[in-house]
Each structure stands twice: as structure tokens, then as C-alpha cells.
C-alpha angles and dihedrals in degrees: 000000000000121000129190114199148162125213123193105168096021096255094110092045090051091051091049092053090053090047092052091049091047091051091051090053091048091052091050088058095039123021091206092062112109123245119221123241117188139199119192117210117216139149091271096058120113116225108307116213118194115200102163135052116291143155130228127228114198134173122215120251116163135171121204131353129047096265092240116057104001100040128235142228120235113227135186096005097070091105089066092049089051091051090053090052095046112098088350089284089164090074090074094047114104097188150324133254114206133203140182142117119309089214086080090066111196091017091061106118092355095139090057090050091050092050090050091050095046098044101032100238126122131259104245102189147320134231133181125247108313093350130233128260088260090054090051092052093045095046091047091052093047093047090051092050095046093047092050091051091048092049091051089059097050 
């Protein structure tokens, strides 16, 4: 399973590390379980070209507005959005997992919802901050299911 992600505060990176470790344990139990390969997007990346199915993990960082009625402005994760647009990378993306802080109510996971709307792929799941072990297991299962369905279509 390939995952493209961006991590600003380290929360997404921490979740990804737990997801990779969880996938390794799953494969030790069952050889058919998918391992997780990751690519972190940052300002130092060269052009990234995705030519196989993958999912995106994105935190929510907004500036201004409430994200519902008074708009918002995405900050800090724009590099990931640009990567999805480059070479039409979004066409290989089978979905997005969003994160954030539930204290922000309706803005929780809003960047993931916006990516899904803009690029036409589904929101797979959400988790808060660095995620719990239950979040890791659930997201891994959902990613596996979504990727399998995507692969059956291509």
C-alpha cells in the first residue's frame, strides 16, 4: 500500500510510523496482508510522480473563516495539493484520510473533505492528532479495502 502524506507538527508522521509497524505485524501473521510504503511531501521534494494506486493522509491547517459559512484558507499543506495536481497524480489516488483536532468541531478533517471534493476521490477515514492503536487498525483495514476496490476497477 502506497501512502503520500504531509506532516507539519509531526502528528501525521507519527501516525504513519504506527501504520507501517502495524502493517508489518499483520503481514507476519498473514502473508497476504499489505505492507505500507510512504512518501512524505515537503518543500524539499523534487517532482513526485505517482503511477500506481495510493492514498493520501493530510492534516488540517486553516487560517481564517469557519470552513463552513465564512470560508477558509488552507495553510501549510498546499505542497501536497500541488503534488496531487502535478502530472495528474490524483488519478491514481483511491482516497484520503484526514486528521486534526476534534476541538475545532466542523473544521475537523476539513482539508481531507476539500481534497475529496476537488479531486473526486472518497474520504476513507479520520483520526485525531497522532491517532490511537484502534485508529491505526481501523485505518489500515479501510485503506486495504479501498485499495482493493480501486485495483479491481483498473
